[in-house]
C-alpha positions as CSV (number, residue, x, y, z in Angstrom):
1,M,163.8,110.1,79.0
2,G,166.6,108.7,75.8
3,G,166.7,112.9,74.1
4,R,169.7,114.2,73.0
5,F,171.2,117.5,70.8
6,G,172.7,116.5,66.9
7,R,175.4,118.4,66.1
8,L,173.1,121.1,64.7
9,G,171.8,121.8,68.8
10,V,168.2,120.2,67.4
11,S,166.9,117.4,70.5
12,R,167.3,114.4,69.8
13,V,164.2,111.8,71.4
14,D,163.8,107.6,71.0
15,P,160.6,107.4,68.8
16,D,159.1,105.9,72.8
17,D,160.7,108.7,74.8
18,K,157.7,111.3,75.4
19,L,159.4,114.4,76.8
20,S,158.0,115.9,80.5
21,V,156.5,119.4,80.4
22,V,159.6,120.5,82.1
23,E,161.5,119.7,79.5
24,H,159.1,121.6,76.6
25,L,159.5,124.5,78.7
26,T,163.3,124.1,79.0
27,E,162.7,123.4,75.5
28,L,161.2,126.3,74.7
29,R,163.1,128.7,76.9
30,K,166.2,128.0,74.7
31,R,164.9,128.4,71.4
32,L,163.4,131.5,72.8
33,F,166.4,132.7,74.3
34,I,168.2,131.6,71.2
35,A,166.0,133.8,68.6
36,V,165.7,137.3,70.8
37,L,169.6,136.7,71.7
38,A,170.2,137.1,67.6
39,L,167.4,139.5,67.3
40,V,168.9,141.7,69.6
41,V,173.0,141.1,68.1
42,A,171.7,141.8,64.7
43,F,169.1,145.1,66.0
44,A,172.3,146.4,67.5
45,V,175.2,146.2,64.4
46,L,172.7,147.4,61.8
47,Y,171.0,150.2,64.3
48,V,174.7,151.4,63.4
49,F,174.4,151.8,60.1
50,N,170.8,153.1,60.2
51,E,171.4,156.3,57.9
52,W,171.9,154.0,55.0
53,L,168.9,151.7,55.9
54,L,167.3,154.5,55.3
55,D,168.5,156.0,52.2
56,I,168.3,152.1,51.0
57,L,164.9,152.9,51.4
58,L,164.4,155.9,50.0
59,D,165.8,155.3,46.8
60,P,162.8,154.1,45.0
61,L,161.9,158.0,45.8
62,A,162.0,160.0,43.8
63,P,164.3,163.1,44.3
64,E,162.1,165.7,45.1
65,Y,160.2,163.9,47.4
66,R,162.6,162.5,49.8
67,K,162.2,165.4,52.3
68,L,160.4,163.6,54.5
69,L,158.1,165.4,57.4
70,A,158.4,164.4,60.8
71,L,155.3,165.6,62.7
72,S,156.8,165.5,66.2
73,P,159.5,165.0,67.9
74,T,159.9,161.1,68.8
75,E,159.0,160.9,65.2
76,P,162.8,160.3,63.8
77,F,163.9,157.8,66.4
78,M,160.5,155.5,66.4
79,V,161.0,155.3,62.8
80,I,164.5,154.9,62.4
81,L,163.7,151.7,65.4
82,K,160.7,150.8,63.4
83,V,163.2,150.7,60.0
84,V,165.9,149.0,62.4
85,L,163.8,145.9,63.6
86,G,162.9,145.1,60.0
87,A,166.3,145.1,58.7
88,A,166.9,142.5,61.7
89,L,163.8,140.9,61.7
90,L,165.1,140.1,57.4
91,V,168.2,139.3,58.4
92,T,167.9,137.1,61.6
93,L,164.5,135.3,59.7
94,P,167.1,131.9,58.9
95,I,168.0,131.7,62.7
96,L,164.3,132.4,63.9
97,L,162.9,129.8,61.0
98,Y,165.7,127.1,62.4
99,Q,164.6,127.8,66.7
100,L,161.2,127.0,65.3
101,Y,161.7,123.7,63.5
102,A,163.1,122.3,66.2
103,Y,160.8,123.5,68.5
104,V,158.0,122.1,66.7
105,V,160.3,119.1,65.6
106,P,162.4,117.2,68.1
107,A,162.4,113.8,67.1
108,I,164.6,114.4,64.1
109,G,167.3,111.8,62.2
110,E,169.6,112.2,60.3
111,Q,167.7,112.5,57.3
112,T,165.4,114.9,58.6
113,R,168.2,117.3,59.9
114,R,169.9,117.8,56.3
115,K,165.5,118.2,55.0
116,M,165.4,120.7,57.4
117,L,168.1,122.7,57.1
118,A,166.8,122.8,53.4
119,I,162.8,124.1,54.4
120,V,164.8,126.7,55.9
121,A,167.0,127.7,53.1
122,G,164.0,127.3,51.1
123,V,161.3,129.3,53.3
124,S,163.8,132.3,53.7
125,G,165.3,132.1,50.4
126,L,161.7,132.6,49.1
127,F,160.5,135.1,51.8
128,I,163.6,137.3,50.7
129,G,163.1,136.8,47.5
130,G,160.3,138.4,47.8
131,V,161.1,141.5,49.9
132,L,163.6,141.9,46.8
133,F,161.0,141.7,44.0
134,V,159.0,144.7,45.6
135,Y,161.9,146.8,46.4
136,F,163.3,146.8,42.9
137,L,160.5,146.2,40.9
138,V,156.6,146.4,42.3
139,L,158.0,149.2,45.5
140,P,158.9,152.5,42.4
141,V,156.4,151.9,40.6
142,A,153.8,151.9,42.9
143,L,155.4,155.5,44.0
144,Q,155.0,156.9,40.7
145,W,151.7,155.7,39.9
146,L,150.5,157.4,43.3
147,L,152.9,160.2,43.0
148,G,151.6,161.8,39.9
149,F,148.3,160.2,40.1
150,A,147.2,163.4,40.3
151,G,149.2,165.4,38.2
152,N,149.4,168.8,39.8
153,D,146.5,169.4,41.5
154,F,149.2,169.2,44.8
155,Q,151.0,169.2,46.2
156,V,152.6,166.5,47.9
157,A,154.6,166.1,50.8
158,L,155.2,162.6,52.2
159,R,155.1,162.0,56.3
160,A,158.1,159.8,57.1
161,S,156.2,157.7,59.4
162,D,153.8,157.1,57.0
163,Y,155.9,156.7,54.5
164,F,158.7,153.9,55.8
165,S,155.3,151.7,57.4
166,F,154.3,151.8,53.8
167,A,157.1,150.2,52.0
168,L,158.4,147.7,55.0
169,T,154.4,146.6,55.1
170,I,154.2,146.0,50.6
171,M,157.8,144.8,51.4
172,F,157.0,142.1,53.9
173,A,154.0,141.1,52.1
174,G,155.9,140.1,49.0
175,G,157.9,138.1,51.3
176,L,154.4,136.2,52.9
177,V,153.3,136.4,49.1
178,F,156.3,134.5,48.0
179,E,155.7,131.6,50.2
180,V,152.6,130.0,48.7
181,P,154.5,127.2,47.3
182,V,155.6,126.2,51.0
183,A,151.8,126.3,52.5
184,M,150.8,124.4,49.2
185,L,153.4,121.7,49.9
186,V,152.6,121.4,53.6
187,L,149.4,121.3,52.8
188,A,149.6,118.5,50.7
189,R,152.4,116.6,52.4
190,L,150.0,116.7,54.9
191,G,147.8,115.1,52.8
192,L,144.6,117.9,53.5
193,V,145.0,118.9,49.5
194,T,146.4,117.0,46.0
195,A,147.7,118.5,43.6
196,Q,144.5,116.7,41.6
197,Q,142.7,119.4,43.5
198,F,145.1,122.3,43.0
199,R,145.5,121.4,39.3
200,H,140.9,122.3,39.2
201,W,141.1,125.5,41.9
202,W,143.3,127.4,39.4
203,R,140.6,129.5,38.7
204,Y,139.9,130.4,42.1
205,A,143.5,130.6,42.7
206,V,143.5,133.5,39.8
207,V,140.9,135.2,41.4
208,V,142.3,134.9,46.0
209,I,145.8,136.2,44.0
210,A,144.2,139.0,42.3
211,F,142.4,139.9,45.0
212,I,145.3,139.7,47.0
213,A,147.6,141.6,44.1
214,A,144.4,143.7,44.8
215,I,144.2,145.3,49.0
216,L,147.4,145.1,48.8
217,P,149.4,148.5,50.2
218,G,149.9,150.2,46.1
219,G,146.9,149.0,45.0
220,D,147.6,150.7,41.7
221,P,146.9,149.1,38.4
222,V,150.3,148.4,37.4
223,S,152.6,147.1,40.9
224,M,148.9,145.0,40.6
225,L,149.7,142.8,37.7
226,M,153.8,142.7,38.7
227,L,152.2,141.0,41.7
228,M,149.4,138.7,39.8
229,V,152.7,137.1,37.8
230,P,155.1,136.1,40.3
231,Q,152.4,134.9,42.3
232,L,150.5,132.8,39.2
233,I,154.7,130.9,38.5
234,L,154.3,130.7,42.1
235,Y,151.3,128.5,42.3
236,G,152.6,126.4,39.1
237,V,155.4,126.1,41.7
238,G,153.4,125.2,44.0
239,I,151.1,122.1,42.4
240,W,154.5,120.4,40.9
241,L,155.5,120.9,44.9
242,A,152.3,118.5,45.7
243,S,152.6,116.0,42.8
244,A,155.9,115.4,43.1
245,F,156.7,115.5,47.6
246,G,152.1,115.2,48.5
247,R,150.5,112.1,49.5
248,P,147.3,110.9,48.9
249,A,144.5,112.3,52.4
250,P,144.7,109.8,55.1
251,W,140.8,109.5,55.0
252,A,141.7,108.4,52.0
253,S,143.8,104.8,52.6
254,G,141.0,104.1,54.8
255,D,138.7,104.0,52.5
256,A,139.3,101.3,50.0
257,P,140.1,98.5,52.9
258,A,136.8,99.3,53.4
259,E,134.9,98.8,49.8
260,A,137.2,95.7,49.3
261,S,135.4,94.0,52.4
262,E,131.8,95.1,50.9
263,T,132.8,93.6,47.7
264,P,130.6,90.2,47.2
265,A,133.1,87.4,47.3
């Protein structure tokens, strides 16, 4: 076994070596331990600031709606745990992604390690960017539209667990939506889809993007359009990434020699 650990703590394996089942499990246990430890530490630190986190999530609400209802003795405690856990996941996302990548790709060289850091930073940045985009732009508009939809016909009183679940869900959904270029790049790098195919499918992409924006929490026309615009831009970015870094389909490279051999001399 010629493996060793690089400077970034990534197991490096010689191309001719294979990890045994025990070594795979040992590596998995190590990665899980680091990920869980980072999450627990972040949770413990952020729990101290739970009131501040609650105030941040309440800020998009109009002042008259910020006195939330708790309908059970355990609801405030469970809500705080949910909010703190969501914040801890967001803060530790780069560490979690790094541990996942380091486990999945053990055979790694100097250049690939640099690429790995760029990938982790890019994926984390896009996700956090999506969360911030929803928090600052989409969530306030969605809440204003939804709470004012019925005018004075309803006396609105928000339940704490419902509101914070709504806010966290739409924010994390926004983070996932912003990963569209990454998914497109992965498909292109695997040779499954080409940039030309992505360009050809743009009409279908618009329909899918509109559907995703419609089913996300909120659902009002304004926030739907606000979610569609960045997704369309990111789809264009994904096409560029696929064009710049994509690979031809594996079966395409095998077709050319076969066709050449069938051509009469």
